[in-house]
SETOR-917928 format. One line per 5 residues: number of its first residue (from 1); for each residue x, y, z of N, C-alpha, C, O. Coordinates in steps of 0.001 Angstrom, whole numbers, plus 500000, padded with zeros to 6 digits. Each point is the difference from the previous one (the first is absolute). Example, Ala and Ser with C-alpha at 12.3 -4.5 7.8 and 13.67 -1.06 7.14 Angstrom:
1	513190,494310,507800,499110,501190,500000,500900,501200,500000,501036,499981,500665 ~ 498614,501069,498615,500820,501190,500060,499230,501090,500730,500509,501108,500169
This chain:
1	793652,404864,914602,500386,501367,499580,500732,500668,501161,499521,499999,501134 ~ 501595,500545,498580,500778,500736,500998,499553,501478,499982,499605,500547,498970 ~ 500477,500047,502188,499610,501430,500061,500920,500866,499153,499616,501092,499583 ~ 501592,498427,500162,500928,500780,499144,499489,499998,498595,500438,500821,499194 ~ 498649,498292,500471,499415,499968,498660,498822,500978,499855,499460,500175,498908
6	500162,500440,502177,498867,500932,499976,500501,501420,500217,500229,500421,501134 ~ 499940,500312,497773,500505,501371,500148,499117,500833,500895,498773,499989,499893 ~ 501893,500745,501006,499238,500941,500888,499375,499367,501191,499212,500641,500696 ~ 501123,498064,499581,499438,499279,501181,501163,499723,500927,501034,499476,499587 ~ 498777,500896,501716,500991,499670,501018,499286,499175,501068,498849,500269,500343
11	501850,498726,500176,499438,499128,501016,500924,499925,501195,501211,499820,499869 ~ 498192,500321,501292,500755,499881,501276,499405,498857,500787,498827,500058,500369 ~ 501939,498913,499899,499518,498906,500828,500109,500436,501465,501073,500384,500465 ~ 497831,499553,500233,499889,500552,501337,499774,498878,500999,499209,499093,499743 ~ 501470,500958,501381,499809,498973,501043,499206,500611,501135,500394,499937,501165
16	498491,500649,498477,499151,500590,501019,498577,499523,499833,499772,498827,499702 ~ 499259,502065,500486,498608,499646,499935,499488,499816,498560,498934,499426,499777 ~ 501821,501055,499287,499648,499813,498570,501223,499332,499334,501137,500238,500408 ~ 498625,498943,498586,501091,499224,499395,500776,500772,498933,501228,499929,499969 ~ 498082,500806,499157,500643,500711,498947,499507,501457,499900,498805,500270,500116
21	502113,500634,499672,499641,501386,499724,500445,500225,498572,501183,499890,499675 ~ 497863,500426,499484,500266,500183,498530,499733,501421,499607,498957,500551,500353 ~ 501949,500060,498930,499808,501348,499429,499891,499888,498515,500803,499336,499344 ~ 498157,501345,500110,499803,500047,498571,499225,501234,499618,498928,500261,500546 ~ 501600,500495,498530,499269,501177,499506,499706,501023,501088,498954,500648,499973
26	501945,499501,500971,499789,500980,501046,499041,499519,501110,499667,500766,500905 ~ 499907,498008,499025,499090,499441,501016,500695,498921,500782,500932,499353,499522 ~ 498599,500467,501685,500549,498949,500882,498914,498951,500274,498870,500342,500348 ~ 501481,498398,499494,499107,498881,500193,500543,499096,501132,501162,499596,499967 ~ 498021,500104,500992,500351,499032,501039,499390,498680,499636,498791,499902,499788
31	502049,499064,500135,499497,498675,499634,500340,499020,501103,501129,499923,500485 ~ 497858,499340,499884,500111,498945,500969,499953,498689,499232,499019,499753,499299 ~ 502001,499391,500802,500108,498802,499199,499586,498792,500886,500530,499773,501088 ~ 498516,499494,498383,499543,498794,500702,500220,498780,499065,499744,500076,498798 ~ 500725,498828,501770,500236,498781,499194,498726,499495,499376,498998,499864,500702
36	500989,499849,497997,498762,499568,499330,499547,498595,500387,498817,499677,499895 ~ 502095,499512,500541,499641,498609,500274,499465,499768,501425,499526,498912,500328 ~ 500559,502107,500485,499463,499857,501347,498486,500200,499970,499493,500784,499198 ~ 499778,498501,501681,498559,500206,500039,499709,501413,500499,500808,500585,500721 ~ 498050,499957,498899,499649,501410,500409,500123,500232,501491,500386,501092,500417
41	499301,497924,500394,500134,500209,501454,501436,500223,500438,500225,500623,501039 ~ 500750,498897,498215,501415,500208,500335,500556,501280,499369,501141,500378,500267 ~ 498055,500290,498896,500451,501209,499358,499501,501259,500703,500104,501098,499454 ~ 499370,498753,501725,499448,501148,500731,501134,501002,500301,501156,499618,500186 ~ 498490,501624,499853,500957,501069,500352,500299,499944,501484,499170,499590,500811
46	502047,500838,499523,500319,500171,501400,499253,501223,500526,499483,500802,499221 ~ 500464,499332,502062,499338,501147,500598,500634,501275,499497,499283,500941,499656 ~ 502037,499126,500288,500688,501222,499521,499652,500256,498549,499789,501157,499635 ~ 500139,497837,499521,499647,500201,498587,498575,500541,499903,499738,500901,499203 ~ 499344,498563,501592,498614,500456,499976,499927,501482,500462,499240,500789,499438
51	501529,499561,501552,500013,501395,500509,500572,500897,498899,499437,501057,499716 ~ 501670,498537,499664,500591,500840,498948,498991,500169,498846,499831,501115,499505 ~ 499537,497871,500082,499013,500084,498927,498849,500955,500347,499535,500765,499155 ~ 500028,499174,502080,498926,500869,500435,500406,501452,500073,499159,500880,499819 ~ 502116,499401,500444,500467,501378,500146,500646,500558,498748,500077,501220,499854
56	500384,497946,499244,500701,500524,498814,499078,500572,498994,499137,499266,499518 ~ 500962,502012,500104,499074,500631,499115,500324,499737,498504,499217,500357,499120 ~ 501898,499040,500623,500442,499780,498614,499683,498606,499522,499195,499281,500593 ~ 501461,500348,498311,499783,498680,499372,500610,498901,500832,501157,500084,500412 ~ 498043,498861,499839,500430,498883,500744,499339,498748,499416,498778,499975,499854
61	501963,499027,499822,499397,498784,499394,500630,498757,500591,501153,500016,500432 ~ 498068,498890,499585,500502,498697,500357,500131,499220,498722,499047,499914,499225 ~ 502119,499514,500536,500261,499304,498728,500576,498629,500326,500570,499775,501068 ~ 499258,499301,497955,500531,498647,500136,500905,499586,498868,500470,498863,499983 ~ 499794,502023,499062,500815,499666,498855,500593,501267,499376,499551,501113,500272
66	501445,498692,498904,500580,501147,499267,498928,500654,499150,499927,501227,499933 ~ 499239,497972,499416,498950,500542,499152,499020,500897,500786,499605,501068,499534 ~ 500012,498464,501678,499101,500814,500833,500705,501300,500439,499363,501051,500072 ~ 501916,498883,500213,500748,501178,500408,500070,500989,498824,499837,501203,500206 ~ 500399,498323,498599,500054,500892,498837,498638,500694,499781,499937,501205,499756
71	498998,498019,500335,498687,500622,499846,499719,501033,501099,499394,501041,499745 ~ 501051,498658,501475,499779,500899,501137,500700,501349,499819,499550,501015,500530 ~ 501561,498987,498714,500700,501279,499784,499691,500598,498628,500592,500996,499586 ~ 498454,498359,499716,499519,500575,498732,500830,499676,498802,499961,500728,499008 ~ 500813,498171,501049,500781,499567,498831,499197,498950,499287,499654,498971,500580
76	500047,501279,498172,499254,499021,499169,500826,498749,499761,501226,500065,499903 ~ 498123,498832,500005,500680,498723,499732,499530,499541,498653,498798,499887,499759 ~ 502154,499840,499340,499683,499511,498674,499903,498498,500033,500750,499326,500706 ~ 498305,500150,498509,499874,498547,499917,501170,499402,499238,500488,500591,499037 ~ 499965,498230,501397,501155,499389,499306,499685,499590,498586,500868,499477,499301
């Protein structure tokens, strides 16, 4: 699913401490994307990511798939 297919959703790919900044319904979501095939020990947050998570008062989620990202921003997923 492309973000252009989701009315009212904007996505900014960020090359900083967070991977995606998503806007939906007047809210901002910070998403950290981790590869699903890596073992959990390889998916650890960097020190900067951990500090950001500790200090950020808003929504912050770690996701491994498009489906997880959609759930994190409150978009329902219909079964095929």
